[in-house]
C-alpha positions in Angstrom: 43.8 -13.6 -65.7 43.9 -10.2 -67.3 41.8 -8.7 -64.4 44.3 -9.6 -61.6 47.1 -8.2 -63.8 45.1 -4.9 -64.1 44.6 -4.7 -60.4 48.2 -5.4 -59.7 49.3 -2.8 -62.2 47.0 -0.3 -60.5 48.3 -1.0 -57.1 51.9 -0.8 -58.4 51.3 2.5 -60.1 49.1 4.1 -57.3 50.6 6.4 -54.7 50.8 5.0 -51.2 48.8 7.9 -49.8 46.0 7.3 -52.2 45.8 3.6 -51.3 45.9 4.4 -47.6 43.1 6.9 -48.0 41.0 4.5 -50.0 41.4 1.8 -47.4 40.4 4.1 -44.6 37.2 5.1 -46.4 36.3 1.4 -47.2 37.0 0.3 -43.6 35.0 3.2 -42.2 32.0 2.4 -44.5 32.2 -1.2 -43.4 32.2 -0.2 -39.7 29.4 2.2 -40.3 27.3 -0.6 -42.0 28.0 -2.9 -39.1 27.0 -0.2 -36.6 23.7 0.5 -38.4 22.8 -3.2 -38.4 23.6 -3.5 -34.6 21.6 -0.3 -33.8 18.5 -0.8 -35.9 18.1 -4.5 -36.0 19.6 -5.7 -32.7 18.8 -2.5 -30.7 22.4 -2.0 -29.5 22.7 1.5 -28.0 25.6 2.9 -30.0 26.3 6.6 -29.8 28.8 9.2 -31.1 31.7 7.4 -29.4 31.2 4.6 -32.0 31.8 7.0 -34.8 35.2 8.0 -33.2 36.0 4.3 -32.7 35.4 3.2 -36.3 37.3 6.3 -37.7 40.4 5.5 -35.5 40.1 1.8 -36.1 39.9 2.3 -39.9 43.1 4.5 -39.9 45.0 1.9 -37.8 43.9 -1.1 -39.9 44.8 0.7 -43.2 48.2 1.8 -41.9 49.1 -1.7 -40.8 47.8 -3.2 -44.1 49.9 -0.9 -46.3 52.7 -0.3 -43.8 52.0 3.4 -44.0 53.5 5.6 -41.3 52.2 9.1 -40.4 52.7 11.6 -37.6 50.4 10.9 -34.6 50.0 7.3 -35.5 50.3 6.1 -31.9 47.8 8.7 -30.7 45.3 7.4 -33.2 45.9 3.8 -32.2 45.5 4.8 -28.5 42.1 6.5 -29.4 41.0 3.3 -31.2 41.7 1.1 -28.2 40.2 3.5 -25.7 37.0 4.2 -27.6 36.5 0.4 -28.2 35.4 0.2 -24.6 32.2 2.1 -25.5 30.6 -0.2 -28.1 31.8 -3.2 -25.9 29.9 -1.6 -23.0 26.8 -1.2 -25.2 26.9 -4.9 -26.1 27.0 -5.7 -22.3 23.9 -3.6 -21.7 22.1 -5.2 -24.6 23.0 -8.9 -24.1 24.7 -9.5 -20.7 22.9 -7.4 -18.1 19.4 -8.4 -19.2 20.3 -12.0 -18.2 20.0 -10.7 -14.6 16.8 -8.8 -15.2 18.5 -5.4 -15.5 17.1 -2.8 -16.1 13.9 -3.3 -14.1 12.6 -3.4 -10.5 13.1 -7.1 -10.2 16.8 -7.1 -11.3 19.0 -9.7 -9.5 22.0 -7.3 -9.5 22.3 -3.9 -7.8 21.3 -1.2 -10.2 24.6 0.6 -9.8 26.8 -2.5 -10.6 26.4 -2.0 -14.4 27.4 1.7 -13.9 30.5 0.7 -11.9 31.4 -1.9 -14.6 31.2 0.8 -17.2 33.6 3.0 -15.3 36.0 0.2 -14.7 35.9 -0.8 -18.4 36.7 2.7 -19.5 39.5 3.1 -17.0 41.0 -0.2 -18.0 40.9 0.8 -21.7 42.5 4.1 -20.9 45.4 2.7 -18.9 45.9 -0.3 -21.2 46.2 2.1 -24.2 48.7 4.3 -22.4 50.8 1.2 -21.4 50.6 -0.4 -24.9 51.5 2.6 -27.1 53.5 4.9 -24.8 55.1 2.3 -22.5 53.7 4.0 -19.4 53.7 1.8 -16.3 50.2 1.7 -14.7 51.5 1.3 -11.1 53.8 4.3 -11.7 50.9 6.4 -13.0 48.7 5.5 -10.0 51.4 5.9 -7.3 54.0 8.1 -8.9 52.9 11.3 -7.2 51.9 11.2 -3.6 50.4 14.7 -3.8 48.2 13.8 -6.7 47.0 10.6 -4.9 46.3 12.7 -1.8 44.3 15.3 -3.7 42.3 12.7 -5.6 41.6 10.9 -2.3 40.2 14.0 -0.7 38.2 14.9 -3.8 36.7 11.4 -4.2 36.1 10.7 -0.5 32.4 11.2 -0.6 31.9 9.5 -3.9 33.9 6.5 -3.0 32.2 6.4 0.4 28.8 6.3 -1.4 29.9 3.6 -3.8 31.2 1.3 -1.0 28.3 2.0 1.2 25.9 1.1 -1.6 27.8 -2.1 -2.2 27.6 -2.9 1.6 23.8 -2.3 1.6 23.3 -4.6 -1.4 25.6 -7.3 -0.1 23.8 -7.2 3.3 20.4 -7.4 1.5 19.0 -4.7 3.8 16.3 -3.9 1.3 15.5 -4.1 -2.4 13.5 -2.0 -4.9 9.8 -2.1 -4.0 10.3 -2.6 -0.2 8.7 -0.2 2.3 11.0 1.1 5.0 10.8 3.3 8.1 13.8 5.7 7.9 13.9 8.5 10.6 10.3 7.8 11.5 9.0 8.1 7.9 7.4 5.5 5.8 9.2 5.4 2.4 9.3 3.0 -0.6 12.6 2.1 -2.3 12.5 3.2 -5.9 16.1 2.9 -7.1 19.5 2.2 -5.7 22.4 3.6 -7.8 26.1 4.1 -7.3 25.8 7.4 -5.4 22.5 7.4 -3.6 19.2 5.6 -2.9 16.0 7.1 -4.2 12.9 6.8 -1.9 9.3 7.8 -2.2 6.9 8.5 0.7 3.1 8.2 1.0 2.7 11.7 -0.4 4.4 10.6 -3.6 7.4 12.9 -2.8 10.8 11.6 -3.8 13.8 11.6 -1.4 17.4 11.1 -2.6 19.6 10.0 0.3 23.4 9.4 -0.2 24.4 5.8 0.4 27.0 6.5 3.1 24.3 8.5 5.0 21.7 5.8 4.6 24.2 3.1 5.8 24.5 4.9 9.1 20.8 5.2 9.7 18.5 2.7 11.5 16.4 1.0 8.9 13.2 -0.9 9.6 12.2 -3.0 6.6 8.4 -3.5 6.6 8.5 -6.0 3.7 11.3 -8.4 5.0 10.6 -11.3 5.1 7.0 -10.7 4.0 4.9 -7.6 3.4 2.7 -8.5 6.4 3.7 -6.2 9.3 2.1 -4.8 12.4 0.9 -1.3 13.1 -0.1 0.1 16.5 -2.5 2.6 18.0 -2.5 3.9 21.6 -5.4 5.1 23.8 -5.9 6.1 27.4 -9.2 5.4 29.2 -10.5 6.0 32.7 -9.6 3.6 35.6 -13.2 2.5 36.3 -13.6 0.5 33.1 -12.6 -3.2 33.3 -9.6 -3.9 31.1 -11.1 -6.8 29.2 -14.0 -4.6 28.1 -11.5 -2.1 26.7 -9.4 -4.7 25.0 -12.5 -6.3 23.3 -13.6 -2.9 22.0 -10.2 -2.1 20.5 -10.0 -5.5 18.8 -13.5 -5.1 17.3 -12.6 -1.6 16.1 -9.6 -2.9 14.3 -11.4 -5.8 12.7 -14.0 -3.5 11.3 -11.4 -1.4 9.5 -10.8 -2.1 5.8 -7.2 -3.2 5.1 -6.7 -4.8 8.6 -5.9 -8.5 8.3 -8.0 -11.0 10.3 -5.0 -13.4 10.4 -2.8 -12.7 12.3 -5.5 -11.5 14.6 -5.4 -8.0 16.2 -4.5 -7.8 19.9 -4.9 -5.3 22.6 -2.5 -4.9 25.6 -2.6 -3.0 28.8 0.7 -1.0 28.7 0.8 1.3 31.7 -1.1 2.8 34.6 -0.7 6.5 33.9 -1.6 9.3 36.3 -4.7 10.2 34.2 -5.8 6.7 33.3 -4.9 3.3 31.9 -3.0 3.2 28.7 -3.7 0.5 26.1 -2.0 -0.4 22.9 -3.8 -1.9 19.9 -1.6 -4.1 17.6 -3.1 -4.9 14.2 -1.6 -6.3 11.0 -1.6 -5.0 7.4 0.1 -6.0 4.2 0.0 -2.8 2.1 2.3 -0.1 3.4 1.0 2.3 0.7 -2.4 2.4 2.5 -0.9 2.9 6.0 -2.3 6.5 6.5 -5.8 5.5 5.4 -5.8 2.3 7.4 -4.4 4.1 10.5 -7.1 6.8 10.2 -9.9 4.2 9.8 -8.7 2.2 12.8 -8.5 5.3 15.1 -11.9 6.5 13.9 -13.5 3.1 14.6 -11.9 3.2 18.1 -13.6 6.5 18.9 -17.1 5.2 17.8 -16.7 1.8 19.4 -15.6 3.3 22.8 -18.4 5.8 22.5 -21.0 3.1 21.9 -19.8 1.1 24.9 -19.7 4.3 27.0 -16.0 3.9 27.7 -14.7 7.4 28.3 -11.2 8.6 27.4 -9.2 9.8 30.3 -8.2 13.4 30.9 -5.1 14.7 32.7 -5.7 14.6 36.4 -4.3 18.1 36.8 -7.2 19.5 34.9 -10.4 20.1 37.0 -13.5 20.5 34.9 -17.0 20.8 36.4 -19.9 20.5 34.1 -23.2 18.7 33.7 -23.2 16.1 31.1 -25.6 16.9 28.3 -27.9 14.2 27.2 -27.4 12.9 23.7 -31.2 12.9 23.1 -33.7 14.5 25.5 -36.1 11.9 26.9 -39.1 13.8 25.5 -37.5 13.8 22.0 -36.9 10.0 22.2 -40.5 9.4 23.3 -41.8 11.4 20.3 -39.5 9.5 18.0 -40.7 6.2 19.4 -44.3 7.2 19.2 -43.9 8.0 15.5 -43.0 4.4 14.7 -45.9 2.3 13.3 -44.9 -0.5 15.7 -45.6 1.7 18.7 -48.3 3.9 17.2 -51.2 2.5 19.4 -49.2 2.4 22.6 -50.1 4.7 25.5 -47.9 7.7 26.4 -46.9 6.0 29.7 -45.8 2.9 27.8 -43.7 5.0 25.4 -42.1 6.8 28.2 -41.1 3.5 29.9 -39.3 2.5 26.7 -37.7 6.0 26.3 -36.2 5.8 29.8 -34.5 2.5 29.1 -33.3 3.4 25.6 -29.6 3.6 24.8 -28.0 6.1 22.5 -25.4 4.8 20.1 -23.3 6.5 17.4 -21.9 4.7 14.4 -19.3 6.1 11.9 -19.6 6.0 8.2 -19.1 2.5 6.8 -19.5 0.7 10.1 -21.8 -2.4 10.3 -24.8 -1.9 12.7 -26.2 -5.4 12.4 -25.1 -8.5 10.4 -27.4 -10.9 8.6 -27.6 -14.2 10.5 -26.6 -12.8 13.9 -28.9 -13.2 16.9 -31.2 -10.2 17.4 -31.6 -9.0 21.0 -32.4 -5.4 20.3 -34.1 -3.1 17.8 -33.0 0.3 16.6 -34.5 3.7 15.6 -32.4 6.0 13.4 -32.5 9.4 15.0 -30.2 11.0 12.4 -28.2 9.8 9.4 -28.6 7.3 6.6 -28.2 3.6 6.7 -27.9 1.0 3.9 -29.8 -2.3 4.0 -28.4 -5.3 2.2 -29.4 -9.0 2.0 -27.4 -12.1 0.9 -29.0 -15.2 -0.5 -27.6 -18.0 -2.6 -24.2 -16.4 -2.4 -25.4 -13.1 -3.9 -25.7 -9.8 -2.1 -28.2 -7.1 -3.1 -29.1 -3.6 -1.8 -32.7 -3.5 -0.5 -32.7 0.3 0.1 -31.8 2.9 2.5 -33.1 3.8 6.0 -33.5 7.5 6.8 -34.1 9.5 10.0 -37.1 8.3 11.9 -37.1 4.7 10.6 -36.7 1.6 12.7 -35.1 -1.8 12.0 -34.4 -5.0 13.8 -37.8 -5.3 15.5 -38.7 -8.7 14.1 -35.6 -10.3 15.5 -36.1 -8.6 18.9 -39.7 -9.7 19.3 -39.4 -13.3 17.8 -35.8 -14.3 18.7 -35.1 -15.1 15.0 -31.7 -14.3 13.4 -31.3 -11.0 11.6 -32.7 -11.3 8.0 -30.6 -8.5 6.6 -27.4 -6.5 7.2 -27.5 -2.7 8.0 -24.5 -0.5 7.7 -24.1 3.3 8.3 -23.9 5.1 5.0 -23.2 8.4 6.9 -22.5 9.0 10.6 -25.6 7.8 12.4 -27.2 8.5 15.8 -29.3 5.5 16.8 -31.7 4.7 19.7 -31.5 1.1 20.9 -34.2 -0.8 22.7 -33.0 -4.1 24.1 -34.8 -7.3 25.0 -34.8 -6.6 28.7 -36.6 -3.3 28.3 -39.2 -4.9 26.0 -39.7 -7.8 28.4 -40.4 -5.5 31.3 -42.9 -3.5 29.2 -44.8 -6.6 28.0 -45.0 -8.1 31.5 -46.4 -4.8 32.7 -48.9 -4.5 29.8 -49.6 -8.1 28.5 -52.3 -7.0 26.0 -49.6 -5.1 24.1 -48.3 -8.3 22.7 -51.4 -8.8 20.6 -51.0 -5.4 18.9 -47.3 -5.9 18.3 -47.8 -9.4 16.7 -50.3 -7.9 14.2 -47.9 -5.1 13.3 -45.0 -7.6 12.9 -47.1 -9.7 10.6 -47.7 -6.8 8.3 -44.1 -5.7 8.3 -42.9 -9.2 7.6 -45.3 -9.5 4.7 -43.8 -6.3 3.1 -40.2 -7.6 3.7 -40.9 -11.0 2.1 -42.6 -9.3 -0.9 -39.4 -7.3 -1.5 -37.3 -10.4 -1.2 -39.5 -12.3 -3.6 -39.2 -9.5 -6.2 -35.4 -9.7 -5.9 -35.0 -13.5 -5.7 -34.9 -15.4 -9.0 -36.4 -18.6 -7.7 -39.9 -17.5 -6.7 -41.0 -21.1 -5.8 -38.7 -21.2 -2.8 -39.8 -17.9 -1.2 -40.5 -18.5 2.5 -44.1 -18.6 3.7 -45.1 -15.4 5.5 -45.8 -16.1 9.2 -49.3 -15.2 10.5 -50.2 -13.0 13.4 -50.9 -16.0 15.5 -47.5 -17.5 15.0 -45.8 -14.2 15.9 -47.9 -14.0 19.0 -46.9 -17.5 20.0 -43.2 -16.8 19.5 -43.4 -13.6 21.6 -45.1 -15.3 24.5 -42.6 -18.1 24.5 -39.6 -15.7 24.2 -40.7 -13.2 26.8 -42.4 -15.8 29.2 -45.8 -14.2 28.9 
């Protein structure tokens, strides 16, 4: 009992100003403690506006508690109510907006919606404080001066236009963060949509900031809606003398050989127009990664050039251009004959026999990364590498392994050509390669003209097959299941059956 009497005596004797000041300090310290806990423990983003709020709030609470009046009391109360909007907004950013995944690229609300909410919250606090403590009518403040409203309307025309355009884009779900678009012919990725503009990034990693009202007027092609799978196209023009189905098949094969092109949906080629200089075709292929569009587009067009070149399908030239020239041979016949004669397979053949093969040989060009032959495919031709480097790989038991490289002057595919067996390995161009091809028809004509040649070829095949199977045995883990090496006689029997000797 004595302690309350002492406190009552102190309060009775103390000056009102001292009590008021003491209460302000205590309430400020309490608010400071609460703010520190919210900021450090609960990660609420409180700033300098919180300091103004707790000071003003402490003064207002202390004055009401002790009925202490002072000059500017209404102004302080207005400040307390106005700055209360800022910690409230910080709580929204900490606990409310994360419910919708904001901030983040997968947010389920437009990125500028929290920003607009912040502006509305601050504006509401400002007009409410004016109305509460000064009796100002909000409608009168907004519409009391036609001149002020007109000036504000002109000043905020672009800003308001951007805000409402951004709301329209989001409401219409034209795109979202992460989508790839075509805007004004440019491939761009959506990085951020805010209250004023939309930030985009192109394939060169350069950022573009386009105002929302300008973007709303543009024609937008969304490559990722409804799925990231979308089509790309390439156009070529070839001479009239080539059958259209041959050209279409070549274009489709060129697309399928390009990394990044989907096999499903399958590529398609279409005859688009009969131009003055040739027939125009369009290749349509499908991709699912717009980031790789320049690389995929380059690979497809590069493959088209090599595929058409191998099939001797010439590109067309403008008919108004008259050019007279003699087509230069890719490889002189004498050089081809020397290259064939240097092969162990043909080492014992007579010069006339080599020349027969050289005349029927075809010249092919393959680009870096293209497959020349595939393991398991039927083999109706053999190849001699006249320039470049090729990689040999073999797949067994679900595992692939590199067997080595082929360099200029080496041949491959001869076993399948002479026996009719499927390809035992795959060969791909490691660099751009020039290749001489000898097909089954040319070899059949040669063997029928020189029947004794089959005996020599079968002996050479047996030796080369022995070397190949030895390499495979060294690579294969299960040595017990290595195939038995065919003999010279078995090769000779297959050749006679295959070529009708």
